[in-house]
Each structure stands twice: as C-alpha cells, then as structure tokens.
N, CA, C, O and the ligand as a Tripos MOL2 file, in Angstrom:
@<TRIPOS>MOLECULE
protein
  309   307    78     0     0
PROTEIN
NO_CHARGES

@<TRIPOS>ATOM
      1 N         135.1630  112.8570  158.4560 N.3       1 MET1
      2 CA        136.3410  112.7670  157.7230 C.3       1 MET1
      3 C         136.1080  112.0970  156.3020 C.2       1 MET1
      4 O         135.5060  111.0240  156.3000 O.2       1 MET1
      5 N         136.5020  112.5980  155.1730 N.am      2 PRO2
      6 CA        136.2060  112.0300  153.9310 C.3       2 PRO2
      7 C         137.0620  110.6690  153.7050 C.2       2 PRO2
      8 O         138.2320  110.5680  154.0740 O.2       2 PRO2
      9 N         136.4390  109.7770  153.1450 N.am      3 ARG3
     10 CA        137.1410  108.5340  152.9330 C.3       3 ARG3
     11 C         137.9840  108.5120  151.6340 C.2       3 ARG3
     12 O         137.4900  108.7710  150.5360 O.2       3 ARG3
     13 N         139.2430  108.1970  151.8150 N.am      4 ILE4
     14 CA        140.1760  108.2280  150.6460 C.3       4 ILE4
     15 C         140.2810  106.7260  150.1460 C.2       4 ILE4
     16 O         140.6230  105.7790  150.8540 O.2       4 ILE4
     17 N         139.9350  106.6690  148.8290 N.am      5 VAL5
     18 CA        139.9520  105.3840  148.2230 C.3       5 VAL5
     19 C         141.2040  105.2820  147.2890 C.2       5 VAL5
     20 O         141.3710  106.1180  146.4010 O.2       5 VAL5
     21 N         142.0300  104.3160  147.4810 N.am      6 GLN6
     22 CA        143.1760  104.1820  146.6310 C.3       6 GLN6
     23 C         143.0680  103.0600  145.6770 C.2       6 GLN6
     24 O         142.6020  101.9930  146.0780 O.2       6 GLN6
     25 N         143.4570  103.2000  144.4420 N.am      7 TYR7
     26 CA        143.3980  102.1150  143.5120 C.3       7 TYR7
     27 C         144.9970  101.6620  143.2720 C.2       7 TYR7
     28 O         145.9070  102.4730  143.1030 O.2       7 TYR7
     29 N         145.1450  100.3140  143.2910 N.am      8 GLU8
     30 CA        146.4530   99.7640  143.0950 C.3       8 GLU8
     31 C         146.4430   98.9770  141.8810 C.2       8 GLU8
     32 O         145.5230   98.1920  141.6490 O.2       8 GLU8
     33 N         147.5150   99.1630  141.0200 N.am      9 CYS9
     34 CA        147.6500   98.4990  139.8400 C.3       9 CYS9
     35 C         147.8400   96.9200  140.0580 C.2       9 CYS9
     36 O         148.7570   96.4880  140.7580 O.2       9 CYS9
     37 N         146.8910   96.0650  139.3960 N.am     10 ASP10
     38 CA        146.9370   94.6060  139.6870 C.3      10 ASP10
     39 C         148.1910   93.9480  139.0000 C.2      10 ASP10
     40 O         148.5070   92.7750  139.1980 O.2      10 ASP10
     41 N         148.8770   94.8080  138.1770 N.am     11 GLY11
     42 CA        150.1380   94.2440  137.5390 C.3      11 GLY11
     43 C         151.3760   94.5730  138.3800 C.2      11 GLY11
     44 O         152.1160   93.6970  138.8270 O.2      11 GLY11
     45 N         151.5480   95.8130  138.5580 N.am     12 CYS12
     46 CA        152.8830   96.2390  139.2200 C.3      12 CYS12
     47 C         152.8060   96.8290  140.5390 C.2      12 CYS12
     48 O         153.8400   97.0960  141.1520 O.2      12 CYS12
     49 N         151.5670   97.0700  141.0590 N.am     13 GLY13
     50 CA        151.2730   97.5420  142.4540 C.3      13 GLY13
     51 C         151.3600   99.0010  142.5330 C.2      13 GLY13
     52 O         151.3420   99.5130  143.6530 O.2      13 GLY13
     53 N         151.4560   99.7610  141.4590 N.am     14 LYS14
     54 CA        151.5880  101.2840  141.5570 C.3      14 LYS14
     55 C         150.2220  101.7230  141.9990 C.2      14 LYS14
     56 O         149.1840  101.1460  141.6740 O.2      14 LYS14
     57 N         150.3010  102.8560  142.8130 N.am     15 ILE15
     58 CA        149.0730  103.4240  143.3590 C.3      15 ILE15
     59 C         148.6050  104.5130  142.4070 C.2      15 ILE15
     60 O         149.4090  105.3330  141.9650 O.2      15 ILE15
     61 N         147.3380  104.5320  142.0900 N.am     16 LYS16
     62 CA        146.8220  105.5790  141.0990 C.3      16 LYS16
     63 C         147.0160  106.9410  141.7490 C.2      16 LYS16
     64 O         146.8730  107.1710  142.9500 O.2      16 LYS16
     65 N         147.3460  107.7810  140.8420 N.am     17 GLY17
     66 CA        147.4620  109.2230  141.1440 C.3      17 GLY17
     67 C         146.4130  110.0180  140.4020 C.2      17 GLY17
     68 O         145.3470  109.4560  140.1470 O.2      17 GLY17
     69 N         146.5980  111.2060  140.0490 N.am     18 SER18
     70 CA        145.5830  112.0660  139.3800 C.3      18 SER18
     71 C         145.6460  111.6950  137.7650 C.2      18 SER18
     72 O         144.7500  112.0830  137.0160 O.2      18 SER18
     73 N         146.5680  111.0560  137.3690 N.am     19 ASP19
     74 CA        146.7100  110.7900  135.8590 C.3      19 ASP19
     75 C         145.5480  109.9000  135.5820 C.2      19 ASP19
     76 O         144.9370  109.3220  136.4810 O.2      19 ASP19
     77 N         145.2230  109.7900  134.1650 N.am     20 ASN20
     78 CA        144.0480  109.1320  133.7870 C.3      20 ASN20
     79 C         144.4050  108.1980  132.6110 C.2      20 ASN20
     80 O         143.7440  108.1820  131.5730 O.2      20 ASN20
     81 N         145.4750  107.4280  132.8270 N.am     21 HIS21
     82 CA        145.8420  106.5940  131.7520 C.3      21 HIS21
     83 C         145.6550  105.0770  132.2010 C.2      21 HIS21
     84 O         146.3060  104.1630  131.6940 O.2      21 HIS21
     85 N         144.7420  104.9030  133.1600 N.am     22 TRP22
     86 CA        144.5900  103.5440  133.7450 C.3      22 TRP22
     87 C         143.4560  102.8650  132.9200 C.2      22 TRP22
     88 O         142.6810  103.5460  132.2480 O.2      22 TRP22
     89 N         143.3810  101.6130  132.9800 N.am     23 PHE23
     90 CA        142.4680  100.6920  132.3140 C.3      23 PHE23
     91 C         141.8080   99.7920  133.3150 C.2      23 PHE23
     92 O         142.2960   99.5300  134.4140 O.2      23 PHE23
     93 N         140.7250   99.3580  132.8860 N.am     24 SER24
     94 CA        140.0250   98.2730  133.6760 C.3      24 SER24
     95 C         139.9320   97.0150  132.8820 C.2      24 SER24
     96 O         139.7200   97.0750  131.6710 O.2      24 SER24
     97 N         140.0700   95.9560  133.4600 N.am     25 VAL25
     98 CA        139.9150   94.6630  132.7500 C.3      25 VAL25
     99 C         138.8730   93.7890  133.4570 C.2      25 VAL25
    100 O         138.8500   93.6930  134.6840 O.2      25 VAL25
    101 N         138.0170   93.1610  132.6580 N.am     26 SER26
    102 CA        136.9990   92.3000  133.2760 C.3      26 SER26
    103 C         136.9200   91.1210  132.3110 C.2      26 SER26
    104 O         137.4390   91.1400  131.1940 O.2      26 SER26
    105 N         136.2240   90.0760  132.8260 N.am     27 GLY27
    106 CA        136.3020   88.9120  132.0300 C.3      27 GLY27
    107 C         135.6110   87.8230  132.7920 C.2      27 GLY27
    108 O         135.5890   87.9290  134.0180 O.2      27 GLY27
    109 N         135.0280   86.7580  132.2050 N.am     28 ASP28
    110 CA        134.4490   85.6860  132.8940 C.3      28 ASP28
    111 C         135.1350   84.4060  132.6180 C.2      28 ASP28
    112 O         134.5380   83.3370  132.7350 O.2      28 ASP28
    113 N         136.4510   84.4890  132.2310 N.am     29 GLY29
    114 CA        137.1890   83.2930  131.8370 C.3      29 GLY29
    115 C         137.2070   82.9960  130.4390 C.2      29 GLY29
    116 O         138.2030   82.4680  129.9460 O.2      29 GLY29
    117 N         136.1190   83.3070  129.6940 N.am     30 ASN30
    118 CA        136.0560   83.1140  128.2500 C.3      30 ASN30
    119 C         136.3640   84.2840  127.4920 C.2      30 ASN30
    120 O         136.5290   84.1940  126.2750 O.2      30 ASN30
    121 N         136.4690   85.5010  128.1660 N.am     31 SER31
    122 CA        136.7880   86.7090  127.4780 C.3      31 SER31
    123 C         137.7180   87.5850  128.2660 C.2      31 SER31
    124 O         137.8770   87.4190  129.4750 O.2      31 SER31
    125 N         138.3330   88.5170  127.5780 N.am     32 PHE32
    126 CA        139.2770   89.4500  128.2080 C.3      32 PHE32
    127 C         138.8160   90.7690  127.7380 C.2      32 PHE32
    128 O         138.9830   91.0690  126.5560 O.2      32 PHE32
    129 N         138.2590   91.5680  128.5490 N.am     33 GLN33
    130 CA        137.7710   92.8570  128.0720 C.3      33 GLN33
    131 C         138.5690   94.0320  128.7220 C.2      33 GLN33
    132 O         138.8410   94.0560  129.9220 O.2      33 GLN33
    133 N         138.8990   94.9460  127.8830 N.am     34 VAL34
    134 CA        139.6040   96.1590  128.4750 C.3      34 VAL34
    135 C         138.7890   97.3660  128.2270 C.2      34 VAL34
    136 O         138.3170   97.5680  127.1090 O.2      34 VAL34
    137 N         138.6060   98.1580  129.1890 N.am     35 SER35
    138 CA        137.9140   99.3860  129.0560 C.3      35 SER35
    139 C         138.6780  100.5000  129.8130 C.2      35 SER35
    140 O         139.6950  100.2340  130.4540 O.2      35 SER35
    141 N         138.2080  101.6630  129.7330 N.am     36 ARG36
    142 CA        138.7000  102.8630  130.3740 C.3      36 ARG36
    143 C         138.4600  102.5660  131.8520 C.2      36 ARG36
    144 O         137.5970  101.7950  132.2720 O.2      36 ARG36
    145 N         139.3730  103.3050  132.6350 N.am     37 PHE37
    146 CA        139.2630  103.0650  134.0600 C.3      37 PHE37
    147 C         137.8450  103.1530  134.6570 C.2      37 PHE37
    148 O         137.0620  104.0760  134.4280 O.2      37 PHE37
    149 N         137.6140  102.1490  135.4070 N.am     38 ASP38
    150 CA        136.1840  102.1120  136.0900 C.3      38 ASP38
    151 C         136.3140  101.6530  137.4920 C.2      38 ASP38
    152 O         136.7420  100.5260  137.7420 O.2      38 ASP38
    153 N         135.9500  102.5090  138.4360 N.am     39 ARG39
    154 CA        136.2490  102.1900  139.8080 C.3      39 ARG39
    155 C         135.5730  100.9680  140.3330 C.2      39 ARG39
    156 O         135.9510  100.4430  141.3800 O.2      39 ARG39
    157 N         134.4990  100.4700  139.5710 N.am     40 ASN40
    158 CA        133.9620   99.2690  140.0040 C.3      40 ASN40
    159 C         134.3390   97.9940  139.3670 C.2      40 ASN40
    160 O         133.7270   96.9420  139.5510 O.2      40 ASN40
    161 N         135.4290   98.1390  138.5720 N.am     41 ALA41
    162 CA        135.9760   96.9120  137.9000 C.3      41 ALA41
    163 C         136.7480   96.0290  138.8250 C.2      41 ALA41
    164 O         137.2730   96.4110  139.8700 O.2      41 ALA41
    165 N         136.7710   94.8220  138.3510 N.am     42 THR42
    166 CA        137.5010   93.7910  139.3290 C.3      42 THR42
    167 C         138.9600   93.8650  139.2670 C.2      42 THR42
    168 O         139.6280   93.5230  140.2430 O.2      42 THR42
    169 N         139.5430   94.3190  138.1080 N.am     43 SER43
    170 CA        140.9760   94.5400  137.9810 C.3      43 SER43
    171 C         141.2520   95.8720  137.3020 C.2      43 SER43
    172 O         140.6260   96.2180  136.3000 O.2      43 SER43
    173 N         142.2520   96.6520  137.8940 N.am     44 VAL44
    174 CA        142.6250   97.8140  137.2660 C.3      44 VAL44
    175 C         144.1070   97.7770  136.9190 C.2      44 VAL44
    176 O         144.8870   97.1060  137.5960 O.2      44 VAL44
    177 N         144.4880   98.4680  135.9050 N.am     45 PHE45
    178 CA        145.9730   98.5250  135.5460 C.3      45 PHE45
    179 C         146.3500   99.8820  135.1340 C.2      45 PHE45
    180 O         145.5950  100.6570  134.5480 O.2      45 PHE45
    181 N         147.6700  100.1460  135.5040 N.am     46 CYS46
    182 CA        148.2130  101.5230  135.4600 C.3      46 CYS46
    183 C         148.5050  101.9820  134.0480 C.2      46 CYS46
    184 O         148.7280  103.1740  133.8400 O.2      46 CYS46
    185 N         148.5140  101.1590  133.1420 N.am     47 GLY47
    186 CA        148.9210  101.5210  131.7480 C.3      47 GLY47
    187 C         148.9650  100.3770  130.7390 C.2      47 GLY47
    188 O         148.6880   99.2270  131.0800 O.2      47 GLY47
    189 N         149.3080  100.6950  129.5210 N.am     48 GLU48
    190 CA        149.3170   99.7040  128.5220 C.3      48 GLU48
    191 C         150.2440   98.5210  128.8260 C.2      48 GLU48
    192 O         149.8710   97.3760  128.5700 O.2      48 GLU48
    193 N         151.4430   98.7720  129.3680 N.am     49 GLN49
    194 CA        152.3030   97.6120  129.6120 C.3      49 GLN49
    195 C         151.7160   96.6300  130.6280 C.2      49 GLN49
    196 O         151.9150   95.4300  130.4390 O.2      49 GLN49
    197 N         151.0770   96.9950  131.5900 N.am     50 CYS50
    198 CA        150.4940   96.1880  132.5580 C.3      50 CYS50
    199 C         149.2320   95.4510  132.1040 C.2      50 CYS50
    200 O         148.8890   94.3760  132.5960 O.2      50 CYS50
    201 N         148.5400   96.1050  131.1100 N.am     51 VAL51
    202 CA        147.3370   95.4300  130.5350 C.3      51 VAL51
    203 C         147.9220   94.3990  129.6540 C.2      51 VAL51
    204 O         147.4590   93.2600  129.7280 O.2      51 VAL51
    205 N         148.9640   94.6780  128.7600 N.am     52 LEU52
    206 CA        149.4870   93.7860  127.9670 C.3      52 LEU52
    207 C         149.9830   92.4400  128.6200 C.2      52 LEU52
    208 O         149.7590   91.3100  128.1850 O.2      52 LEU52
    209 N         150.7160   92.7850  129.7750 N.am     53 THR53
    210 CA        151.1940   91.6860  130.5200 C.3      53 THR53
    211 C         150.0510   90.7570  130.9330 C.2      53 THR53
    212 O         150.1210   89.5300  130.8570 O.2      53 THR53
    213 N         148.9470   91.4710  131.3960 N.am     54 ALA54
    214 CA        147.7730   90.7040  131.8770 C.3      54 ALA54
    215 C         147.1450   89.9010  130.7950 C.2      54 ALA54
    216 O         146.7020   88.7740  131.0200 O.2      54 ALA54
    217 N         147.0980   90.5000  129.5500 N.am     55 LEU55
    218 CA        146.5370   89.8280  128.3570 C.3      55 LEU55
    219 C         147.4120   88.5780  128.0290 C.2      55 LEU55
    220 O         146.8960   87.5110  127.6960 O.2      55 LEU55
    221 N         148.7120   88.7500  128.1350 N.am     56 SER56
    222 CA        149.6400   87.7620  127.7820 C.3      56 SER56
    223 C         149.3640   86.4960  128.7570 C.2      56 SER56
    224 O         149.2700   85.3400  128.3450 O.2      56 SER56
    225 N         149.2560   86.8630  130.0210 N.am     57 ASP57
    226 CA        148.9380   85.7000  131.0950 C.3      57 ASP57
    227 C         147.6230   85.1070  130.6430 C.2      57 ASP57
    228 O         147.5100   83.8850  130.5470 O.2      57 ASP57
    229 N         146.6140   85.9350  130.3590 N.am     58 TRP58
    230 CA        145.2590   85.3720  130.0540 C.3      58 TRP58
    231 C         145.3950   84.3940  128.7830 C.2      58 TRP58
    232 O         144.8770   83.2770  128.8010 O.2      58 TRP58
    233 N         146.1010   84.8630  127.7110 N.am     59 LEU59
    234 CA        146.2580   84.0110  126.5200 C.3      59 LEU59
    235 C         146.9040   82.6950  126.8800 C.2      59 LEU59
    236 O         146.4870   81.6290  126.4290 O.2      59 LEU59
    237 N         147.8840   82.7890  127.6660 N.am     60 ALA60
    238 CA        148.6710   81.5620  128.0710 C.3      60 ALA60
    239 C         147.7390   80.6200  128.7920 C.2      60 ALA60
    240 O         147.7920   79.4270  128.4930 O.2      60 ALA60
    241 N         146.9570   81.0030  129.6390 N.am     61 SER61
    242 CA        145.9010   80.2820  130.4040 C.3      61 SER61
    243 C         144.8130   79.7860  129.5160 C.2      61 SER61
    244 O         144.3520   78.6490  129.6180 O.2      61 SER61
    245 N         144.4100   80.6740  128.6320 N.am     62 ALA62
    246 CA        143.3630   80.2330  127.6470 C.3      62 ALA62
    247 C         143.8870   79.1070  126.7940 C.2      62 ALA62
    248 O         143.1370   78.1550  126.5760 O.2      62 ALA62
    249 N         145.0490   79.1240  126.3150 N.am     63 LYS63
    250 CA        145.6930   78.1470  125.5040 C.3      63 LYS63
    251 C         145.7220   76.7820  126.2180 C.2      63 LYS63
    252 O         145.4010   75.7310  125.6640 O.2      63 LYS63
    253 N         146.1560   76.8940  127.5590 N.am     64 MET64
    254 CA        146.2060   75.6990  128.3810 C.3      64 MET64
    255 C         144.7830   74.9500  128.5160 C.2      64 MET64
    256 O         144.6600   73.7260  128.5480 O.2      64 MET64
    257 N         143.8110   75.8110  128.5850 N.am     65 HIS65
    258 CA        142.5550   75.2220  128.7510 C.3      65 HIS65
    259 C         141.9220   74.6230  127.4680 C.2      65 HIS65
    260 O         141.0120   73.7950  127.5190 O.2      65 HIS65
    261 N         142.4340   75.0700  126.3640 N.am     66 ALA66
    262 CA        141.9920   74.5590  125.0860 C.3      66 ALA66
    263 C         143.0140   73.5590  124.5520 C.2      66 ALA66
    264 O         143.1010   73.3910  123.3360 O.2      66 ALA66
    265 N         143.7860   72.8910  125.3960 N.am     67 ALA67
    266 CA        144.8250   71.9440  124.8870 C.3      67 ALA67
    267 C         144.2020   70.7980  124.1850 C.2      67 ALA67
    268 O         144.8180   70.2460  123.2740 O.2      67 ALA67
    269 N         143.0050   70.3950  124.5510 N.am     68 GLY68
    270 CA        142.3950   69.1930  123.8810 C.3      68 GLY68
    271 C         142.0240   69.4330  122.4690 C.2      68 GLY68
    272 O         141.7920   70.5690  122.0540 O.2      68 GLY68
    273 N         141.9650   68.3720  121.7230 N.am     69 PRO69
    274 CA        141.5860   68.5410  120.3060 C.3      69 PRO69
    275 C         140.1810   69.1990  120.0250 C.2      69 PRO69
    276 O         139.2240   68.7820  120.6780 O.2      69 PRO69
    277 N         140.0120   70.1010  119.1880 N.am     70 GLU70
    278 CA        138.7180   70.7100  119.0070 C.3      70 GLU70
    279 C         137.8310   69.6830  118.2370 C.2      70 GLU70
    280 O         138.2950   69.0120  117.3140 O.2      70 GLU70
    281 N         136.5960   69.5930  118.6340 N.am     71 LYS71
    282 CA        135.6360   68.6960  117.8930 C.3      71 LYS71
    283 C         135.1400   69.4690  116.7060 C.2      71 LYS71
    284 O         134.7820   70.6430  116.7940 O.2      71 LYS71
    285 N         135.1290   68.7310  115.5240 N.am     72 LEU72
    286 CA        134.6840   69.3730  114.4560 C.3      72 LEU72
    287 C         133.1580   69.1660  114.3300 C.2      72 LEU72
    288 O         132.6820   68.0980  114.7170 O.2      72 LEU72
    289 N         132.3960   70.0880  113.8300 N.am     73 ALA73
    290 CA        131.0120   69.9500  113.6380 C.3      73 ALA73
    291 C         130.7420   69.0480  112.4350 C.2      73 ALA73
    292 O         131.4510   69.1290  111.4330 O.2      73 ALA73
    293 N         129.7440   68.2060  112.5230 N.am     74 VAL74
    294 CA        129.4390   67.2600  111.4920 C.3      74 VAL74
    295 C         128.1520   67.9740  110.8240 C.2      74 VAL74
    296 O         127.1550   68.3150  111.4610 O.2      74 VAL74
    297 N         128.3280   68.1330  109.5190 N.am     75 VAL75
    298 CA        127.1720   68.7200  108.8390 C.3      75 VAL75
    299 C         126.5880   67.6730  107.8870 C.2      75 VAL75
    300 O         127.2780   67.1280  107.0250 O.2      75 VAL75
    301 N         125.3020   67.4150  108.0740 N.am     76 ASN76
    302 CA        124.7230   66.5190  107.2430 C.3      76 ASN76
    303 C         124.0700   67.2930  106.0900 C.2      76 ASN76
    304 O         123.3850   68.3080  106.2240 O.2      76 ASN76
    305 N         124.3860   66.6530  104.8960 N.am     77 GLN77
    306 CA        123.9690   67.3950  103.7310 C.3      77 GLN77
    307 C         122.9510   66.4970  102.9280 C.2      77 GLN77
    308 O         122.4490   66.9150  101.8850 O.2      77 GLN77
    309 ZN        151.0670   98.8100  136.5700 Zn       78 ZN78
@<TRIPOS>BOND
     1     1     2 1
     2     2     3 1
     3     3     4 2
     4     3     5 am
     5     5     6 1
     6     6     7 1
     7     7     8 2
     8     7     9 am
     9     9    10 1
    10    10    11 1
    11    11    12 2
    12    11    13 am
    13    13    14 1
    14    14    15 1
    15    15    16 2
    16    15    17 am
    17    17    18 1
    18    18    19 1
    19    19    20 2
    20    19    21 am
    21    21    22 1
    22    22    23 1
    23    23    24 2
    24    23    25 am
    25    25    26 1
    26    26    27 1
    27    27    28 2
    28    27    29 am
    29    29    30 1
    30    30    31 1
    31    31    32 2
    32    31    33 am
    33    33    34 1
    34    34    35 1
    35    35    36 2
    36    35    37 am
    37    37    38 1
    38    38    39 1
    39    39    40 2
    40    39    41 am
    41    41    42 1
    42    42    43 1
    43    43    44 2
    44    43    45 am
    45    45    46 1
    46    46    47 1
    47    47    48 2
    48    47    49 am
    49    49    50 1
    50    50    51 1
    51    51    52 2
    52    51    53 am
    53    53    54 1
    54    54    55 1
    55    55    56 2
    56    55    57 am
    57    57    58 1
    58    58    59 1
    59    59    60 2
    60    59    61 am
    61    61    62 1
    62    62    63 1
    63    63    64 2
    64    63    65 am
    65    65    66 1
    66    66    67 1
    67    67    68 2
    68    67    69 am
    69    69    70 1
    70    70    71 1
    71    71    72 2
    72    71    73 am
    73    73    74 1
    74    74    75 1
    75    75    76 2
    76    75    77 am
    77    77    78 1
    78    78    79 1
    79    79    80 2
    80    79    81 am
    81    81    82 1
    82    82    83 1
    83    83    84 2
    84    83    85 am
    85    85    86 1
    86    86    87 1
    87    87    88 2
    88    87    89 am
    89    89    90 1
    90    90    91 1
    91    91    92 2
    92    91    93 am
    93    93    94 1
    94    94    95 1
    95    95    96 2
    96    95    97 am
    97    97    98 1
    98    98    99 1
    99    99   100 2
   100    99   101 am
   101   101   102 1
   102   102   103 1
   103   103   104 2
   104   103   105 am
   105   105   106 1
   106   106   107 1
   107   107   108 2
   108   107   109 am
   109   109   110 1
   110   110   111 1
   111   111   112 2
   112   111   113 am
   113   113   114 1
   114   114   115 1
   115   115   116 2
   116   115   117 am
   117   117   118 1
   118   118   119 1
   119   119   120 2
   120   119   121 am
   121   121   122 1
   122   122   123 1
   123   123   124 2
   124   123   125 am
   125   125   126 1
   126   126   127 1
   127   127   128 2
   128   127   129 am
   129   129   130 1
   130   130   131 1
   131   131   132 2
   132   131   133 am
   133   133   134 1
   134   134   135 1
   135   135   136 2
   136   135   137 am
   137   137   138 1
   138   138   139 1
   139   139   140 2
   140   139   141 am
   141   141   142 1
   142   142   143 1
   143   143   144 2
   144   143   145 am
   145   145   146 1
   146   146   147 1
   147   147   148 2
   148   147   149 am
   149   149   150 1
   150   150   151 1
   151   151   152 2
   152   151   153 am
   153   153   154 1
   154   154   155 1
   155   155   156 2
   156   155   157 am
   157   157   158 1
   158   158   159 1
   159   159   160 2
   160   159   161 am
   161   161   162 1
   162   162   163 1
   163   163   164 2
   164   163   165 am
   165   165   166 1
   166   166   167 1
   167   167   168 2
   168   167   169 am
   169   169   170 1
   170   170   171 1
   171   171   172 2
   172   171   173 am
   173   173   174 1
   174   174   175 1
   175   175   176 2
   176   175   177 am
   177   177   178 1
   178   178   179 1
   179   179   180 2
   180   179   181 am
   181   181   182 1
   182   182   183 1
   183   183   184 2
   184   183   185 am
   185   185   186 1
   186   186   187 1
   187   187   188 2
   188   187   189 am
   189   189   190 1
   190   190   191 1
   191   191   192 2
   192   191   193 am
   193   193   194 1
   194   194   195 1
   195   195   196 2
   196   195   197 am
   197   197   198 1
   198   198   199 1
   199   199   200 2
   200   199   201 am
   201   201   202 1
   202   202   203 1
   203   203   204 2
   204   203   205 am
   205   205   206 1
   206   206   207 1
   207   207   208 2
   208   207   209 am
   209   209   210 1
   210   210   211 1
   211   211   212 2
   212   211   213 am
   213   213   214 1
   214   214   215 1
   215   215   216 2
   216   215   217 am
   217   217   218 1
   218   218   219 1
   219   219   220 2
   220   219   221 am
   221   221   222 1
   222   222   223 1
   223   223   224 2
   224   223   225 am
   225   225   226 1
   226   226   227 1
   227   227   228 2
   228   227   229 am
   229   229   230 1
   230   230   231 1
   231   231   232 2
   232   231   233 am
   233   233   234 1
   234   234   235 1
   235   235   236 2
   236   235   237 am
   237   237   238 1
   238   238   239 1
   239   239   240 2
   240   239   241 am
   241   241   242 1
   242   242   243 1
   243   243   244 2
   244   243   245 am
   245   245   246 1
   246   246   247 1
   247   247   248 2
   248   247   249 am
   249   249   250 1
   250   250   251 1
   251   251   252 2
   252   251   253 am
   253   253   254 1
   254   254   255 1
   255   255   256 2
   256   255   257 am
   257   257   258 1
   258   258   259 1
   259   259   260 2
   260   259   261 am
   261   261   262 1
   262   262   263 1
   263   263   264 2
   264   263   265 am
   265   265   266 1
   266   266   267 1
   267   267   268 2
   268   267   269 am
   269   269   270 1
   270   270   271 1
   271   271   272 2
   272   271   273 am
   273   273   274 1
   274   274   275 1
   275   275   276 2
   276   275   277 am
   277   277   278 1
   278   278   279 1
   279   279   280 2
   280   279   281 am
   281   281   282 1
   282   282   283 1
   283   283   284 2
   284   283   285 am
   285   285   286 1
   286   286   287 1
   287   287   288 2
   288   287   289 am
   289   289   290 1
   290   290   291 1
   291   291   292 2
   292   291   293 am
   293   293   294 1
   294   294   295 1
   295   295   296 2
   296   295   297 am
   297   297   298 1
   298   298   299 1
   299   299   300 2
   300   299   301 am
   301   301   302 1
   302   302   303 1
   303   303   304 2
   304   303   305 am
   305   305   306 1
   306   306   307 1
   307   307   308 2
@<TRIPOS>SUBSTRUCTURE
     1 MET1         2 RESIDUE 1 A MET
     2 PRO2         6 RESIDUE 1 A PRO
     3 ARG3        10 RESIDUE 1 A ARG
     4 ILE4        14 RESIDUE 1 A ILE
     5 VAL5        18 RESIDUE 1 A VAL
     6 GLN6        22 RESIDUE 1 A GLN
     7 TYR7        26 RESIDUE 1 A TYR
     8 GLU8        30 RESIDUE 1 A GLU
     9 CYS9        34 RESIDUE 1 A CYS
    10 ASP10       38 RESIDUE 1 A ASP
    11 GLY11       42 RESIDUE 1 A GLY
    12 CYS12       46 RESIDUE 1 A CYS
    13 GLY13       50 RESIDUE 1 A GLY
    14 LYS14       54 RESIDUE 1 A LYS
    15 ILE15       58 RESIDUE 1 A ILE
    16 LYS16       62 RESIDUE 1 A LYS
    17 GLY17       66 RESIDUE 1 A GLY
    18 SER18       70 RESIDUE 1 A SER
    19 ASP19       74 RESIDUE 1 A ASP
    20 ASN20       78 RESIDUE 1 A ASN
    21 HIS21       82 RESIDUE 1 A HIS
    22 TRP22       86 RESIDUE 1 A TRP
    23 PHE23       90 RESIDUE 1 A PHE
    24 SER24       94 RESIDUE 1 A SER
    25 VAL25       98 RESIDUE 1 A VAL
    26 SER26      102 RESIDUE 1 A SER
    27 GLY27      106 RESIDUE 1 A GLY
    28 ASP28      110 RESIDUE 1 A ASP
    29 GLY29      114 RESIDUE 1 A GLY
    30 ASN30      118 RESIDUE 1 A ASN
    31 SER31      122 RESIDUE 1 A SER
    32 PHE32      126 RESIDUE 1 A PHE
    33 GLN33      130 RESIDUE 1 A GLN
    34 VAL34      134 RESIDUE 1 A VAL
    35 SER35      138 RESIDUE 1 A SER
    36 ARG36      142 RESIDUE 1 A ARG
    37 PHE37      146 RESIDUE 1 A PHE
    38 ASP38      150 RESIDUE 1 A ASP
    39 ARG39      154 RESIDUE 1 A ARG
    40 ASN40      158 RESIDUE 1 A ASN
    41 ALA41      162 RESIDUE 1 A ALA
    42 THR42      166 RESIDUE 1 A THR
    43 SER43      170 RESIDUE 1 A SER
    44 VAL44      174 RESIDUE 1 A VAL
    45 PHE45      178 RESIDUE 1 A PHE
    46 CYS46      182 RESIDUE 1 A CYS
    47 GLY47      186 RESIDUE 1 A GLY
    48 GLU48      190 RESIDUE 1 A GLU
    49 GLN49      194 RESIDUE 1 A GLN
    50 CYS50      198 RESIDUE 1 A CYS
    51 VAL51      202 RESIDUE 1 A VAL
    52 LEU52      206 RESIDUE 1 A LEU
    53 THR53      210 RESIDUE 1 A THR
    54 ALA54      214 RESIDUE 1 A ALA
    55 LEU55      218 RESIDUE 1 A LEU
    56 SER56      222 RESIDUE 1 A SER
    57 ASP57      226 RESIDUE 1 A ASP
    58 TRP58      230 RESIDUE 1 A TRP
    59 LEU59      234 RESIDUE 1 A LEU
    60 ALA60      238 RESIDUE 1 A ALA
    61 SER61      242 RESIDUE 1 A SER
    62 ALA62      246 RESIDUE 1 A ALA
    63 LYS63      250 RESIDUE 1 A LYS
    64 MET64      254 RESIDUE 1 A MET
    65 HIS65      258 RESIDUE 1 A HIS
    66 ALA66      262 RESIDUE 1 A ALA
    67 ALA67      266 RESIDUE 1 A ALA
    68 GLY68      270 RESIDUE 1 A GLY
    69 PRO69      274 RESIDUE 1 A PRO
    70 GLU70      278 RESIDUE 1 A GLU
    71 LYS71      282 RESIDUE 1 A LYS
    72 LEU72      286 RESIDUE 1 A LEU
    73 ALA73      290 RESIDUE 1 A ALA
    74 VAL74      294 RESIDUE 1 A VAL
    75 VAL75      298 RESIDUE 1 A VAL
    76 ASN76      302 RESIDUE 1 A ASN
    77 GLN77      306 RESIDUE 1 A GLN
    78 ZN78       309 GROUP 0 **** ****
C-alpha cells in the first residue's frame, strides 16, 4: 500500500491539498529564510498570511534576544 504523507501548516493547522501556494521556512535562530514548498523543510506554511505571522513572531523574539545595548566597535586610527 502506498504511504500517504500529509503536510500540516505550522501556522493554522490546515492540511496541504494539491494547491501549490505553500512555503517553507528554515532558520538557525539568527535568520529567517522563506522558500518555495520543500517537503524536507522543518516548517511549512499554507500561504502568505501564515508566513507573515511566523515572521512577526520571529521578529518579536529576535528583538527580545537583542535587548541589551549593542557594543560599538572601537576603531584605532
Ligand atoms: Zn496556515
């Protein structure tokens, strides 16, 4: 019997159908990368709105992690 693989949106929980408007998101905590749907990606989203929600969450967490004052580089001339 063939194995049926289902993809579920990490944003809203929608199950992927035959449409092809899905996106993949990957990142290592320092970056947020969006690409066309890739079945091997860690996160998949059903469309623009769910990607934007995920991006918004990522930006909020990135801001929290960068809450300390930035150190300025000292340049000796
Ligand atoms: Zn979704």
